[in-house]
N, C-alpha and C positions, 0 to 999 in steps of 0.2 A: 749344461742345460738343466740337469736335474736339480742343481742348487736353486735355480730360479723358481722352480715349481714348489720346492719345500719352504721357501721363504714366505713368511706371513706378511701380508701387506695391511696397512691400516684401512684399506679399501676392500678387504677380504669379504665383507658381508654384502658387497655390491649395492650399497645404498639402502639396505634394509634395516636401518637403525630404528629401534623402537621409538614410538612417540614420547615415552617417558624419558628416555635417554636424550633425545633431541631437545626436549624442553629443558632438561638440566643443562645441556650444553649452551643453549640460548641464554639462560639465566646467568651462567658463568661469564659468557662473552660480553653480555651487556654490562655487568658489574665491572669487569676488567677494562673494557674499552671506553665506557662512558661514565662509569660511576653511578649508573642508574639501575633500578630494578627492571625486569622485563616488562612489567605492567606500565611503569613510567615511560619507557621508551616507546611502547606501542601507543600509549595515549598521546605523546608528543607528535609522533608521526601521523596519527589520524586526525588530530585537531589543529595543528599549527600549519601555517603557510610558510613558504620560503622566506627566510630573513634577508635575502638579497633582492629578489624580484617581486616578492609578495604573492606569487602564484601558488596554487595548490595543484600538485601533480599526482599521478597514480603512485609513483614511487618517491617517497620522501626519505632522506637519509639524515643521520645524525652526524654532524661535522665534529670531528675530534682531532685536534692538533697534538695534544699531549695525552697519552693513554691514561684512562681513569677520569678524564674530564670531557665535557662537551661544550662547544661554542655556540651551537644553535642547530636549527633544522633547515636543511637546504633541499631544493628540488634536484632531480637527477641531472639537470642541465647546468645549474650554477655550481654544483659541487666540483666537477672537473675543471671548470673555468677558474674557480677560486684557487685550486691547486696550481694551475698553470701560472696565474698571476703571482702567487707566492714564490714559485720556483724561479721566475724571471723578474723578480722585483728590482734587481740592480739595473737591468737593461731598461726597464720601464721608467725608472726614476732618472 
């Protein structure tokens, strides 16, 4: 029991990450996942509509099949549907 208390967790700060550190993390994740700067990804999410249904939703996501690239901007409804179709492509065809 005592070992569990002494172990440090990556969640040890209970979500009190400083805004500067969080911004650095977001910049890194955007570059790694999409190959975009944070400003570019924010701009795309705010200005683009879904590339499947054409709607603008509260939450737009960047679709990335291969890490470091992005295929487009999708609404929160089309994104999981596209994933489902890709996963079951052989059954659909």
